[in-house]
N, C-alpha and C positions, 0 to 999 in steps of 0.2 A: 317198710322205707329208709328206719332209722338205721338199719346194715347196713343198708346200699350207700349210706352218707360215709359210713364208718370207714368200710372199705375207700372208699374214695378218697377220703383224707387219708390212708394208711399209704395209696400210692401215688403223692402228691411228696418235691423234691423238698429237701432238708432245708433251712434257710440257711443264708453264709452268713456268718456273724464275721464282721472286717474291724481287725485292728485299729487300734488308733493312727492317727496321721504318723505320729512320731517313728512307731513301728513299722509301721509300711515303707516309711520312707527310708529307712535303716536297712528291711529286706530286698527293696528295690538296687541299694546300692550295693548290698552282699552278692547278688544275682547279674550285675553289671561285667561286660563280655571284659576277660584282658586284653585284649585288644583295642579298646577304645582308649582315648589318651587321656593321662590325666588334667586338670589345670593346670594352668600357669604355676609354676615353681615362684614362690618369694625366696631369695638369696639373701645371706649377708652379705654387704657393702665391708670393701676392706678398708673404705675410707674412714672409718672410724668405730667404736663399739657402739651398736645400737640401732644403727643405722642399717636399714633395709629398703630393697628397691624390688619391686614388682618385673619379671623378668617377658615381655609381651612374645604371646605367643607366634605366627606366621598366621597372617591374614589380620592382624589385628588392626582393626580400621577407624580406634578412636585418632591414633594423631591426625589423622585427615580428615575429620570429623570435627574434632575440636579447632584447628587452626582457621577452616574455612568459615566456621561460625566464629569465632576472636576475631576475625577480619571486618566482620560488619559492626559498623556506630551503633546501629540499633539493637542486638546483641549486647556491642559493650554496655550503652545504655539502661538497658533493660532488667540483665545478670550482673552487672557491676561488675565486670569482667575485662582485665587486659591481658594482652601477649607480650610477653620482650622475648628478644632472640639473642643468642651470645652471651659468652663470660661475664663481659664487662662491665655492659647492662645489667642483666642479671645479681650479678653481686652490687652493683650500687645499688637496685634496688630493695636487696636484704638489707644491705647495711644502712638505709637510713631506713628503715622497719617497714617495707612491702611487703603484704603476704600471701606468701606463698602457696599455692595450691596446686598444681600437678606442674611437675618438672622430668619435660622428654629429653634424656641423655644416650649419645652412641657408648661410651664408655665410662666405665668407673674414673679414672683421673679425674675426668672433669669437676667430679664432687668434692674431690681434694682441696678443688680453689675458692670454693663457697664456706659459708659459715654455714660449719655446722648442728647450731643448735635450729636456725631456721629449716632445716634439710629434716628434720626428726619430724616438725610437724606436718611435713607435706607428701603427697601421696608421687613418689617418685617412679616411674617406668623405665625401662631399655627397651631401647628401641637400635635397629640396625640402621647404622649411619644412613644408608640410600633411603631409609625411610625420609628420615628429616633433610637429606636434600632435596628430594623432591619433591618437599612443603615448605620450604626456605625460599626467604625474600632476599636474604644476600648472596653477593656473587660467589665467595668463599667460607659455606658456613662450619660454622664451628661446633654441629654436633649437641647443640642445647637450648630448647623451648621452653619454655614457662609461663602459665598461664598463672597471673594473679589477679590478688582481688583488686577494684581501683583505687588509687593511695587516694587517700583524704591529706588534704596538706595540715590540717590541725593535729595530725597525729604522726607528722612524720619526722624522725630525726634526722637536720640536715647536717654537713659535716662542719667538725667544727672551724677548719680551716677558712671553710667557704663564710658563718657564721660574725670569724672576726673583721672578716675581711667587707663586710657589708655596707652598704655606703647608704643616706638617706634619697638614694636615687630610685623609680618605678617607671616599669614601663606599661603602656598602653598599648593592645594590639586591637586596630581596627580594620575590620573585611580582610585579614590576614588569610587568602584564600590556598595560596601555595602551600602543600606541606613541606616541601623543601627550603621553603623562604622560611616558615614555622619553625621549623628543625633549628636553624641557622640563624633566627633573633634570638631563640631562647638561649643556645649555646655561647652567644655573644655577652647576652643579660646575665647570664652566669661567671662567665667572665670577666665582665667590666664590676661586678659587687652586687648586681640589685637586689633591692630587697625583696621585692616580688612585681610578677607578672600579673597584669588582667587579659582576660581575654574575651572579648565581646560579643553577643550574638554574632554570626557570619562570618567567624572566623573557622577555619577547620579546628577538626576537634585533633587537642594536643595528644591523643593518645592514640592516634594513628598511626600503623606500621614505619611509613615514610616520615612522620615526625620523628618520632623515636629514633630513627638512626638517624636523620642532621643531626640531631639535638645531644646525642653522644653523651650522656648520661642527667643532661641540665635538668630533664625532671626532676632528678633527687638531689641538687642542689640548692634550690631556693624555690619558695610556692607559684607554682601556677593554679590562676584563679580562674576556671572556661566558663563558656558559655553566660558570661553576663550580659543585663540589661542596661542600658545607660544611666535609669533611677538608681541601679544598687551600685554602679562603680562612686558616686564619691567617700558611700558607706567603708568602701575597702582601701579608701584612702587617707593617709592620714590627716590630722588637725594642720589649718594653716599652708599645706600645700599649695603650688605652683604648678599650672600643669602649660607645659609650651608643647606645641603641634608640629610634626616635620614636614617642612616644604623646599619643592626644588624650585620656584621660580622669583626671578629677579625678584628685591624689595621693592623695587621701581612700579613693579605688573601690577600691584596688588590695587591701585587706586583706579586704575583702568579698569579690573574683574570687579569692583565692587561698587563703580560707577556704571556697571550695564544696564541698558533700558529694559524694561519688565517685558518679560518673555525672554531673553538671554537665555533663561534658564539655570543653569547651573553655575555655584561661585563656590570657593574652596578648592582644596588641593591636596595632594600625598605627594610623599617620597617617590612615589612612581609615575605613571601616567597622571598628569596634571586635569585628573577626570572628579573635582567634586562631588559632593552629594549635598541637597537641601531640600528643607522642608517646605510645604506650600500654606502658605499663612491663609491667603484667600485667592480665589479666583473673580477676575472680573465677569462683566457679563459676555465677552467674548472669547469664555475659558482659559487667558492669559494671566500663567500664574506669579506673584509676586513674591518673590524672597527676601527674606530679614538675613543677614549675612553677618555678623557679628566684627567689629572693626578693631582688628589684633595689631598692634605693633609689630612691625617685622624687622629681622635683625640677621646678619651672617651670623652660623651656628657656632663660631671661631673666638662672638664676643661674649663676655658676659652675660650667661640666663639664668644661674645657679642661685639657688638659696637652699635653707635645709627646712623642709623637702623639696622633692621638686619631681615631678613626673612628665615623659614625652610619649606621646601619642603619635604611633607610625599607621600611615594608613596603605590599606593593599594597593598595589600597580592596577589594577581593571576600576574596583569603583573607588578608590580613591578615599578621603576624612569625609564623614558622615558630618553633617550641621550640629548633633549632639557633639558631638568634639570640642568645635571650635565653640561651644555655647558656653563646656566645663570650662576651655581654657579662659574667655572670656569673665567668666565669674571669678578666678580666680586671678588677674590680672596678668594672665602666660600671653606668651610671644606668638609667632610663628617665625618656626627657626630655616633660614635659608642655606641651602647647601648650591653652593653655585659651580655650577658647570657650564664648560666651553660649550659659545654657542655652535647647534646645531646638533648635538648632543640631546635626546629626547628625555631621559631620566634616568635615576639610577635606579639601580633596583634596591628593593623593600628593606630585605637582609645588608644589603651596606648600609643604606641611611642608615638604618638602624646603628647597626655598627658604629658606624661613624660621630653619633649623637651622643651613645651610651659614652664612649671611651672619653670622648670631648667633656660629657657631664663630669665623670668620673675624673678628670682631670680639673676641671675648675674647683670640683668639691673640696680636691687633696692640698691644693693651693689655699681656698679658704681655710681649711680646718691651717695648715700650716703658719699662715697671716695669724691667726686666732690665738695660735698658741704662743707666739712668738710677742703678741702683745699681753699676755699672761708674765709671760718671761722680764719682762721689762719691769726696774728697778722703780720702786715709787718713792720720787722725791718731797721729801717735805717740808 
């Protein structure tokens, strides 16, 4: 019996001894067919020494995937990334200290116009212009799409020229939901020299591509604080601030609006359509709501309303000003600022109204500053 077992053992196949994982990989690489294409090459750029980029292989789907995902607000909030397109916007972002993660470009010449130090820390991918054109939101694509970390206003370096001309003038956006309007408002705020812009919950995301295009780089010229609830707005305003609200009704119209009978529904207004919002204090037995609307002094926008500092609240065209905005203005001795329009004209666009008020505020603040300078220069008579 022992002999038979020994014979069967001799007939068994020998055990195969496998080499370590590293050696197996090297052997497989050596046996690879010479016809198999190599991985995408990494080439040196002519834009500067030490600047490298990856040349995307045909069929590379990363650009389409990244662009599709980055346009989603949910993705931007969850992953903290934003998409910027175009040389000017990307350059403004880099100069302000925004962190570039990946840059897709069509020609090496585009890189020469951007800060080299920032490019060295990013992943650069050269793709065909047709690829960028198919995913671009621009009418005339420039061949540049960048994926950035979502900028933090506390870590940004805003332009010195902007800071030197900054005024104690702030803007609060209330229910601005149109991307083009918000972008235009931010651009006006930067042009007027606003100190900062606050966006309450209900406003469109400032990092939405349409807002970025309309803003023309304003996002990187002054602090933009987004998604604030009304409880946190006062803590983001300077001490002693006066908060005024934009309006488009005649000064005498408010006496009628605030004395409306119970159940009239809404009171307040906006620079767009006069559709204010109001909170319900209580309901009677029939379910009719009582509305408490603060009584604010009302005046035309070109009359003096500025002090140091001052904030202006602009409401959206559809939803108008919230009741919280009116209460905040009342608590700071603020006013309703009316922009008179020709009878029969329903309202002004929110962005236009914001521009009118901001530049009027700038004019009044500069005039006040000039008067104070003249007082200081007057000789003291003993």
